[in-house]
GUDO-320743 format. One record per residue: residue number from 1; residue in three letters; x negated, y, z of N, C-alpha, C in turn. Coordinates in nm, 3 decimals, decimal comma. Example, Ala and Ser with C-alpha at 12.3 -4.5 7.8 and 13.67 -1.06 7.14 Angstrom:
GUDO-320743
SITE | seq | type | n_px | n_py | n_pz | ca_px | ca_py | ca_pz | c_px | c_py | c_pz
SITE | 1 | ALA | -1,319 | -0,569 | 0,780 | -1,230 | -0,450 | 0,780 | -1,320 | -0,330 | 0,780;
SITE | 2 | SER | -1,285 | -0,225 | 0,708 | -1,367 | -0,106 | 0,714 | -1,290 | 0,003 | 0,787;
end
This chain:
GUDO-320743
SITE | seq | type | n_px | n_py | n_pz | ca_px | ca_py | ca_pz | c_px | c_py | c_pz
SITE | 1 | MET | -3,513 | 2,428 | -22,066 | -3,490 | 2,354 | -22,187 | -3,343 | 2,315 | -22,196;
SITE | 2 | ALA | -3,296 | 2,313 | -22,320 | -3,156 | 2,276 | -22,341 | -3,147 | 2,124 | -22,352;
SITE | 3 | LYS | -3,044 | 2,069 | -22,294 | -3,025 | 1,926 | -22,299 | -2,960 | 1,887 | -22,431;
SITE | 4 | LYS | -3,009 | 1,781 | -22,488 | -2,949 | 1,732 | -22,610 | -2,828 | 1,646 | -22,578;
SITE | 5 | LYS | -2,721 | 1,671 | -22,646 | -2,600 | 1,592 | -22,627 | -2,611 | 1,471 | -22,719;
SITE | 6 | SER | -2,600 | 1,355 | -22,657 | -2,607 | 1,233 | -22,736 | -2,466 | 1,184 | -22,770;
SITE | 7 | LYS | -2,451 | 1,132 | -22,885 | -2,322 | 1,084 | -22,931 | -2,308 | 0,941 | -22,885;
SITE | 8 | GLU | -2,199 | 0,913 | -22,817 | -2,176 | 0,778 | -22,768 | -2,118 | 0,691 | -22,878;
SITE | 9 | ILE | -2,177 | 0,575 | -22,894 | -2,130 | 0,479 | -22,994 | -2,093 | 0,352 | -22,922;
SITE | 10 | SER | -1,975 | 0,304 | -22,948 | -1,928 | 0,181 | -22,880 | -1,977 | 0,060 | -22,958;
SITE | 11 | LEU | -1,983 | -0,050 | -22,892 | -2,026 | -0,172 | -22,954 | -1,927 | -0,219 | -23,060;
SITE | 12 | ASP | -1,799 | -0,192 | -23,037 | -1,696 | -0,232 | -23,135 | -1,720 | -0,161 | -23,269;
SITE | 13 | ASP | -1,754 | -0,030 | -23,260 | -1,780 | 0,047 | -23,384 | -1,898 | -0,012 | -23,459;
SITE | 14 | LEU | -2,004 | -0,046 | -23,387 | -2,121 | -0,104 | -23,450 | -2,090 | -0,237 | -23,520;
SITE | 15 | GLU | -2,013 | -0,318 | -23,454 | -1,975 | -0,448 | -23,510 | -1,894 | -0,429 | -23,639;
SITE | 16 | GLU | -1,803 | -0,329 | -23,640 | -1,722 | -0,301 | -23,759 | -1,810 | -0,255 | -23,875;
SITE | 17 | GLU | -1,906 | -0,169 | -23,845 | -1,998 | -0,121 | -23,951 | -2,079 | -0,236 | -24,009;
SITE | 18 | LEU | -2,126 | -0,326 | -23,924 | -2,204 | -0,439 | -23,973 | -2,121 | -0,531 | -24,060;
SITE | 19 | THR | -1,996 | -0,557 | -24,022 | -1,911 | -0,645 | -24,103 | -1,878 | -0,578 | -24,237;
SITE | 20 | ASP | -1,858 | -0,446 | -24,235 | -1,830 | -0,373 | -24,361 | -1,947 | -0,384 | -24,455;
SITE | 21 | SER | -2,070 | -0,366 | -24,404 | -2,188 | -0,371 | -24,490 | -2,208 | -0,512 | -24,545;
SITE | 22 | GLU | -2,176 | -0,617 | -24,465 | -2,189 | -0,756 | -24,513 | -2,091 | -0,783 | -24,626;
SITE | 23 | GLU | -1,969 | -0,727 | -24,613 | -1,870 | -0,746 | -24,721 | -1,918 | -0,681 | -24,850;
SITE | 24 | VAL | -1,979 | -0,565 | -24,840 | -2,030 | -0,495 | -24,959 | -2,138 | -0,581 | -25,024;
SITE | 25 | GLU | -2,228 | -0,638 | -24,943 | -2,335 | -0,722 | -24,997 | -2,278 | -0,843 | -25,067;
SITE | 26 | LYS | -2,171 | -0,904 | -25,011 | -2,110 | -1,021 | -25,073 | -2,051 | -0,984 | -25,208;
SITE | 27 | VAL | -1,984 | -0,869 | -25,218 | -1,926 | -0,825 | -25,343 | -2,035 | -0,804 | -25,449;
SITE | 28 | GLU | -2,148 | -0,743 | -25,409 | -2,258 | -0,719 | -25,503 | -2,315 | -0,853 | -25,552;
SITE | 29 | ASP | -2,327 | -0,952 | -25,462 | -2,377 | -1,084 | -25,501 | -2,286 | -1,147 | -25,606;
SITE | 30 | GLU | -2,153 | -1,137 | -25,587 | -2,059 | -1,193 | -25,682 | -2,075 | -1,129 | -25,821;
SITE | 31 | GLU | -2,093 | -0,995 | -25,823 | -2,111 | -0,926 | -25,951 | -2,236 | -0,972 | -26,021;
SITE | 32 | ILE | -2,341 | -0,996 | -25,946 | -2,468 | -1,039 | -26,003 | -2,451 | -1,179 | -26,061;
SITE | 33 | LYS | -2,380 | -1,264 | -25,995 | -2,359 | -1,399 | -26,047 | -2,283 | -1,395 | -26,180;
SITE | 34 | GLU | -2,187 | -1,306 | -26,193 | -2,113 | -1,294 | -26,316 | -2,204 | -1,251 | -26,430;
SITE | 35 | ILE | -2,298 | -1,165 | -26,404 | -2,389 | -1,116 | -26,506 | -2,487 | -1,226 | -26,545;
SITE | 36 | GLU | -2,533 | -1,305 | -26,449 | -2,626 | -1,412 | -26,477 | -2,563 | -1,519 | -26,568;
SITE | 37 | GLU | -2,433 | -1,540 | -26,556 | -2,366 | -1,642 | -26,635 | -2,358 | -1,601 | -26,783;
SITE | 38 | PHE | -2,375 | -1,473 | -26,814 | -2,367 | -1,424 | -26,951 | -2,488 | -1,472 | -27,030;
SITE | 39 | SER | -2,467 | -1,516 | -27,150 | -2,575 | -1,567 | -27,232 | -2,595 | -1,478 | -27,354;
SITE | 40 | LEU | -2,720 | -1,453 | -27,387 | -2,753 | -1,372 | -27,504 | -2,737 | -1,449 | -27,635;
SITE | 41 | ASP | -2,736 | -1,580 | -27,625 | -2,723 | -1,662 | -27,745 | -2,586 | -1,646 | -27,811;
SITE | 42 | GLU | -2,487 | -1,602 | -27,734 | -2,352 | -1,591 | -27,784 | -2,335 | -1,468 | -27,875;
SITE | 43 | ILE | -2,424 | -1,373 | -27,862 | -2,410 | -1,249 | -27,942 | -2,501 | -1,257 | -28,064;
SITE | 44 | SER | -2,445 | -1,218 | -28,177 | -2,524 | -1,217 | -28,298 | -2,593 | -1,081 | -28,313;
SITE | 45 | GLU | -2,696 | -1,077 | -28,396 | -2,770 | -0,953 | -28,418 | -2,684 | -0,847 | -28,485;
SITE | 46 | GLU | -2,589 | -0,889 | -28,567 | -2,502 | -0,793 | -28,636 | -2,416 | -0,717 | -28,535;
SITE | 47 | GLU | -2,364 | -0,786 | -28,432 | -2,283 | -0,718 | -28,331 | -2,364 | -0,615 | -28,257;
SITE | 48 | VAL | -2,488 | -0,649 | -28,223 | -2,573 | -0,556 | -28,151 | -2,604 | -0,434 | -28,237;
SITE | 49 | SER | -2,636 | -0,454 | -28,363 | -2,668 | -0,340 | -28,452 | -2,545 | -0,251 | -28,472;
SITE | 50 | GLU | -2,424 | -0,310 | -28,477 | -2,303 | -0,229 | -28,491 | -2,285 | -0,140 | -28,369;
SITE | 51 | VAL | -2,311 | -0,192 | -28,250 | -2,296 | -0,112 | -28,129 | -2,392 | 0,007 | -28,132;
SITE | 52 | PHE | -2,518 | -0,020 | -28,170 | -2,617 | 0,089 | -28,173 | -2,584 | 0,192 | -28,281;
SITE | 53 | GLU | -2,531 | 0,147 | -28,394 | -2,493 | 0,241 | -28,501 | -2,381 | 0,333 | -28,454;
SITE | 54 | GLU | -2,285 | 0,277 | -28,379 | -2,175 | 0,358 | -28,327 | -2,228 | 0,465 | -28,231;
SITE | 55 | GLU | -2,319 | 0,426 | -28,144 | -2,378 | 0,521 | -28,049 | -2,455 | 0,631 | -28,122;
SITE | 56 | LEU | -2,529 | 0,596 | -28,226 | -2,603 | 0,695 | -28,301 | -2,510 | 0,794 | -28,369;
SITE | 57 | GLU | -2,401 | 0,744 | -28,422 | -2,303 | 0,833 | -28,488 | -2,244 | 0,931 | -28,390;
SITE | 58 | GLU | -2,215 | 0,882 | -28,267 | -2,159 | 0,970 | -28,165 | -2,259 | 1,077 | -28,126;
SITE | 59 | LEU | -2,387 | 1,043 | -28,115 | -2,489 | 1,139 | -28,080 | -2,504 | 1,246 | -28,187;
SITE | 60 | GLU | -2,501 | 1,204 | -28,312 | -2,515 | 1,299 | -28,424 | -2,396 | 1,396 | -28,428;
SITE | 61 | GLU | -2,278 | 1,347 | -28,397 | -2,161 | 1,433 | -28,395 | -2,170 | 1,536 | -28,283;
SITE | 62 | GLU | -2,227 | 1,499 | -28,169 | -2,238 | 1,591 | -28,056 | -2,340 | 1,702 | -28,085;
SITE | 63 | GLU | -2,446 | 1,674 | -28,157 | -2,550 | 1,770 | -28,185 | -2,513 | 1,869 | -28,294;
SITE | 64 | ALA | -2,408 | 1,843 | -28,368 | -2,371 | 1,924 | -28,484 | -2,341 | 2,070 | -28,451;
SITE | 65 | PRO | -2,265 | 2,103 | -28,346 | -2,235 | 2,246 | -28,324 | -2,357 | 2,323 | -28,274;
SITE | 66 | LYS | -2,421 | 2,396 | -28,365 | -2,534 | 2,479 | -28,327 | -2,487 | 2,624 | -28,322;
SITE | 67 | GLU | -2,549 | 2,701 | -28,230 | -2,510 | 2,840 | -28,215 | -2,570 | 2,924 | -28,326;
SITE | 68 | GLU | -2,491 | 3,022 | -28,371 | -2,538 | 3,109 | -28,477 | -2,633 | 3,214 | -28,423;
SITE | 69 | ILE | -2,740 | 3,236 | -28,495 | -2,838 | 3,338 | -28,457 | -2,801 | 3,467 | -28,529;
SITE | 70 | ILE | -2,778 | 3,570 | -28,451 | -2,742 | 3,700 | -28,508 | -2,867 | 3,774 | -28,555;
SITE | 71 | ASP | -2,968 | 3,776 | -28,469 | -3,085 | 3,859 | -28,494 | -3,211 | 3,780 | -28,458;
SITE | 72 | GLU | -3,315 | 3,800 | -28,539 | -3,443 | 3,737 | -28,511 | -3,552 | 3,836 | -28,543;
SITE | 73 | ARG | -3,642 | 3,858 | -28,448 | -3,749 | 3,958 | -28,467 | -3,880 | 3,903 | -28,416;
SITE | 74 | ILE | -3,990 | 3,957 | -28,472 | -4,122 | 3,920 | -28,426 | -4,187 | 4,044 | -28,366;
SITE | 75 | TYR | -4,239 | 4,031 | -28,245 | -4,300 | 4,142 | -28,174 | -4,440 | 4,106 | -28,130;
SITE | 76 | VAL | -4,526 | 4,206 | -28,125 | -4,655 | 4,194 | -28,058 | -4,639 | 4,278 | -27,931;
SITE | 77 | ILE | -4,635 | 4,213 | -27,817 | -4,604 | 4,278 | -27,691 | -4,735 | 4,310 | -27,618;
SITE | 78 | PRO | -4,760 | 4,438 | -27,589 | -4,880 | 4,475 | -27,514 | -4,863 | 4,442 | -27,367;
SITE | 79 | LEU | -4,958 | 4,367 | -27,314 | -4,954 | 4,328 | -27,173 | -5,072 | 4,388 | -27,096;
SITE | 80 | ALA | -5,138 | 4,487 | -27,154 | -5,256 | 4,545 | -27,091 | -5,221 | 4,616 | -26,961;
SITE | 81 | LYS | -5,101 | 4,669 | -26,949 | -5,063 | 4,738 | -26,826 | -5,056 | 4,643 | -26,707;
SITE | 82 | ALA | -5,047 | 4,515 | -26,734 | -5,045 | 4,418 | -26,625 | -5,179 | 4,413 | -26,553;
SITE | 83 | ARG | -5,283 | 4,470 | -26,614 | -5,416 | 4,468 | -26,552 | -5,432 | 4,575 | -26,444;
SITE | 84 | HIS | -5,336 | 4,668 | -26,434 | -5,342 | 4,767 | -26,327 | -5,289 | 4,702 | -26,200;
SITE | 85 | GLY | -5,360 | 4,717 | -26,093 | -5,315 | 4,661 | -25,968 | -5,399 | 4,540 | -25,929;
SITE | 86 | PRO | -5,350 | 4,463 | -25,832 | -5,428 | 4,351 | -25,779 | -5,454 | 4,244 | -25,883;
SITE | 87 | ARG | -5,573 | 4,181 | -25,875 | -5,612 | 4,078 | -25,972 | -5,521 | 3,956 | -25,962;
SITE | 88 | ASN | -5,479 | 3,924 | -25,838 | -5,404 | 3,800 | -25,819 | -5,254 | 3,813 | -25,846;
SITE | 89 | LYS | -5,215 | 3,919 | -25,915 | -5,073 | 3,934 | -25,953 | -5,060 | 3,966 | -26,100;
SITE | 90 | ARG | -5,166 | 3,954 | -26,178 | -5,166 | 3,999 | -26,316 | -5,074 | 3,915 | -26,405;
SITE | 91 | ALA | -5,077 | 3,783 | -26,396 | -4,992 | 3,700 | -26,483 | -4,844 | 3,719 | -26,447;
SITE | 92 | LYS | -4,816 | 3,734 | -26,318 | -4,677 | 3,760 | -26,277 | -4,631 | 3,893 | -26,335;
SITE | 93 | LYS | -4,716 | 3,995 | -26,331 | -4,681 | 4,125 | -26,386 | -4,662 | 4,117 | -26,537;
SITE | 94 | ALA | -4,745 | 4,035 | -26,603 | -4,736 | 4,019 | -26,749 | -4,599 | 3,958 | -26,785;
SITE | 95 | ILE | -4,554 | 3,861 | -26,711 | -4,421 | 3,803 | -26,736 | -4,314 | 3,909 | -26,713;
SITE | 96 | ARG | -4,330 | 3,989 | -26,609 | -4,231 | 4,093 | -26,581 | -4,229 | 4,199 | -26,692;
SITE | 97 | PHE | -4,347 | 4,237 | -26,743 | -4,354 | 4,332 | -26,855 | -4,290 | 4,273 | -26,981;
SITE | 98 | LEU | -4,311 | 4,144 | -27,004 | -4,249 | 4,076 | -27,118 | -4,097 | 4,083 | -27,105;
SITE | 99 | ARG | -4,044 | 4,053 | -26,988 | -3,899 | 4,060 | -26,965 | -3,846 | 4,202 | -26,988;
SITE | 100 | GLU | -3,915 | 4,300 | -26,932 | -3,872 | 4,439 | -26,947 | -3,872 | 4,481 | -27,093;
SITE | 101 | PHE | -3,975 | 4,443 | -27,167 | -3,987 | 4,476 | -27,309 | -3,870 | 4,418 | -27,386;
SITE | 102 | MET | -3,841 | 4,288 | -27,361 | -3,731 | 4,222 | -27,433 | -3,597 | 4,283 | -27,395;
SITE | 103 | GLU | -3,577 | 4,319 | -27,270 | -3,451 | 4,382 | -27,228 | -3,435 | 4,520 | -27,291;
SITE | 104 | ARG | -3,546 | 4,591 | -27,305 | -3,540 | 4,724 | -27,365 | -3,508 | 4,717 | -27,514;
SITE | 105 | HIS | -3,564 | 4,618 | -27,584 | -3,548 | 4,611 | -27,728 | -3,429 | 4,530 | -27,775;
SITE | 106 | PHE | -3,385 | 4,431 | -27,697 | -3,275 | 4,345 | -27,741 | -3,147 | 4,368 | -27,663;
SITE | 107 | LYS | -3,155 | 4,419 | -27,544 | -3,039 | 4,441 | -27,458 | -2,954 | 4,312 | -27,445;
SITE | 108 | PRO | -3,016 | 4,205 | -27,393 | -2,947 | 4,076 | -27,385 | -2,855 | 4,066 | -27,264;
SITE | 109 | GLU | -2,758 | 3,976 | -27,273 | -2,678 | 3,941 | -27,155 | -2,760 | 3,848 | -27,066;
SITE | 110 | SER | -2,835 | 3,758 | -27,127 | -2,927 | 3,673 | -27,052 | -3,051 | 3,648 | -27,139;
SITE | 111 | LEU | -3,163 | 3,624 | -27,073 | -3,292 | 3,611 | -27,141 | -3,359 | 3,481 | -27,098;
SITE | 112 | ILE | -3,413 | 3,408 | -27,195 | -3,486 | 3,284 | -27,167 | -3,624 | 3,296 | -27,231;
SITE | 113 | ILE | -3,725 | 3,278 | -27,150 | -3,865 | 3,275 | -27,201 | -3,901 | 3,128 | -27,214;
SITE | 114 | SER | -3,939 | 3,084 | -27,335 | -3,967 | 2,945 | -27,359 | -4,097 | 2,902 | -27,287;
SITE | 115 | GLN | -4,109 | 2,773 | -27,267 | -4,223 | 2,717 | -27,195 | -4,357 | 2,749 | -27,261;
SITE | 116 | PRO | -4,373 | 2,740 | -27,394 | -4,500 | 2,772 | -27,456 | -4,545 | 2,919 | -27,434;
SITE | 117 | VAL | -4,451 | 3,013 | -27,431 | -4,485 | 3,152 | -27,406 | -4,538 | 3,166 | -27,263;
SITE | 118 | ASN | -4,469 | 3,101 | -27,169 | -4,511 | 3,107 | -27,030 | -4,651 | 3,046 | -27,014;
SITE | 119 | GLU | -4,673 | 2,931 | -27,080 | -4,803 | 2,865 | -27,071 | -4,912 | 2,947 | -27,133;
SITE | 120 | LYS | -4,883 | 3,019 | -27,242 | -4,982 | 3,105 | -27,307 | -5,026 | 3,217 | -27,213;
SITE | 121 | ILE | -4,930 | 3,279 | -27,142 | -4,962 | 3,387 | -27,051 | -5,043 | 3,332 | -26,931;
SITE | 122 | TRP | -5,009 | 3,216 | -26,883 | -5,076 | 3,159 | -26,767 | -5,197 | 3,074 | -26,803;
SITE | 123 | SER | -5,231 | 3,064 | -26,932 | -5,335 | 2,971 | -26,978 | -5,471 | 2,994 | -26,913;
SITE | 124 | ARG | -5,506 | 3,119 | -26,888 | -5,637 | 3,148 | -26,829 | -5,625 | 3,182 | -26,680;
SITE | 125 | GLY | -5,512 | 3,148 | -26,622 | -5,496 | 3,168 | -26,477 | -5,422 | 3,296 | -26,447;
SITE | 126 | ILE | -5,406 | 3,321 | -26,317 | -5,328 | 3,435 | -26,273 | -5,405 | 3,565 | -26,290;
SITE | 127 | GLN | -5,538 | 3,559 | -26,293 | -5,617 | 3,683 | -26,296 | -5,644 | 3,736 | -26,436;
SITE | 128 | LYS | -5,637 | 3,653 | -26,537 | -5,673 | 3,697 | -26,673 | -5,569 | 3,664 | -26,776;
SITE | 129 | PRO | -5,452 | 3,728 | -26,773 | -5,354 | 3,704 | -26,879 | -5,399 | 3,771 | -27,008;
SITE | 130 | PRO | -5,344 | 3,732 | -27,124 | -5,385 | 3,796 | -27,249 | -5,344 | 3,944 | -27,253;
SITE | 131 | ARG | -5,419 | 4,024 | -27,329 | -5,388 | 4,167 | -27,339 | -5,263 | 4,191 | -27,423;
SITE | 132 | LYS | -5,238 | 4,104 | -27,519 | -5,115 | 4,115 | -27,599 | -5,075 | 3,975 | -27,643;
SITE | 133 | ILE | -4,949 | 3,961 | -27,678 | -4,897 | 3,831 | -27,717 | -4,797 | 3,850 | -27,829;
SITE | 134 | LYS | -4,801 | 3,761 | -27,928 | -4,710 | 3,768 | -28,041 | -4,598 | 3,669 | -28,019;
SITE | 135 | VAL | -4,472 | 3,721 | -28,017 | -4,357 | 3,635 | -27,991 | -4,250 | 3,652 | -28,096;
SITE | 136 | ARG | -4,164 | 3,551 | -28,106 | -4,046 | 3,555 | -28,194 | -3,925 | 3,546 | -28,104;
SITE | 137 | ALA | -3,837 | 3,643 | -28,114 | -3,718 | 3,647 | -28,029 | -3,594 | 3,632 | -28,116;
SITE | 138 | THR | -3,500 | 3,546 | -28,068 | -3,374 | 3,526 | -28,138 | -3,260 | 3,560 | -28,045;
SITE | 139 | LYS | -3,155 | 3,618 | -28,103 | -3,034 | 3,652 | -28,026 | -2,918 | 3,585 | -28,092;
SITE | 140 | ASN | -2,832 | 3,517 | -28,011 | -2,714 | 3,450 | -28,067 | -2,589 | 3,530 | -28,038;
SITE | 141 | ILE | -2,474 | 3,475 | -28,077 | -2,347 | 3,546 | -28,064 | -2,313 | 3,576 | -27,919;
SITE | 142 | ASP | -2,348 | 3,488 | -27,827 | -2,315 | 3,507 | -27,686 | -2,403 | 3,610 | -27,617;
SITE | 143 | GLY | -2,504 | 3,663 | -27,683 | -2,592 | 3,762 | -27,624 | -2,712 | 3,697 | -27,553;
SITE | 144 | LEU | -2,735 | 3,568 | -27,577 | -2,847 | 3,499 | -27,519 | -2,970 | 3,522 | -27,607;
SITE | 145 | VAL | -3,077 | 3,571 | -27,547 | -3,203 | 3,593 | -27,618 | -3,304 | 3,491 | -27,574;
SITE | 146 | VAL | -3,365 | 3,422 | -27,669 | -3,467 | 3,322 | -27,641 | -3,597 | 3,370 | -27,702;
SITE | 147 | VAL | -3,705 | 3,369 | -27,623 | -3,834 | 3,417 | -27,668 | -3,925 | 3,296 | -27,693;
SITE | 148 | TYR | -3,974 | 3,285 | -27,820 | -4,061 | 3,174 | -27,860 | -4,198 | 3,231 | -27,893;
SITE | 149 | LEU | -4,299 | 3,145 | -27,891 | -4,432 | 3,187 | -27,930 | -4,439 | 3,188 | -28,082;
SITE | 150 | ALA | -4,494 | 3,296 | -28,140 | -4,501 | 3,312 | -28,285 | -4,646 | 3,306 | -28,329;
SITE | 151 | GLU | -4,694 | 3,188 | -28,362 | -4,831 | 3,175 | -28,414 | -4,848 | 3,046 | -28,486;
end
């Protein structure tokens, strides 16, 4: 058996660590006291609503730049070939066939399968995926293809 090397710690180092942690706790206590002294009665409702309105305006400005969709198509993808082979790999194969189909037809730089599409394929478990699925695929300027459920 190999011997474990233990790291030697001096008592001086331990004492320094303890004093450092106590100083941190004291600083935290002081900050808490400052917050407790703050009173809500001093703020009017108008000031609060102004702050929230400013935050909402900032959020709306951030959401404004949406990516342009170049192409949008609806496909009915046959997944029957996923039934060939082991029963316990059918849903995985169906996802792989979906990816291959989308890569063959859209030639994307990157592909994203949305959560509802994934849940639809896995809805009846790993052994019984659907024989076909209807999807809506969109491609943007960057070459990103997103696959949505179309129903």
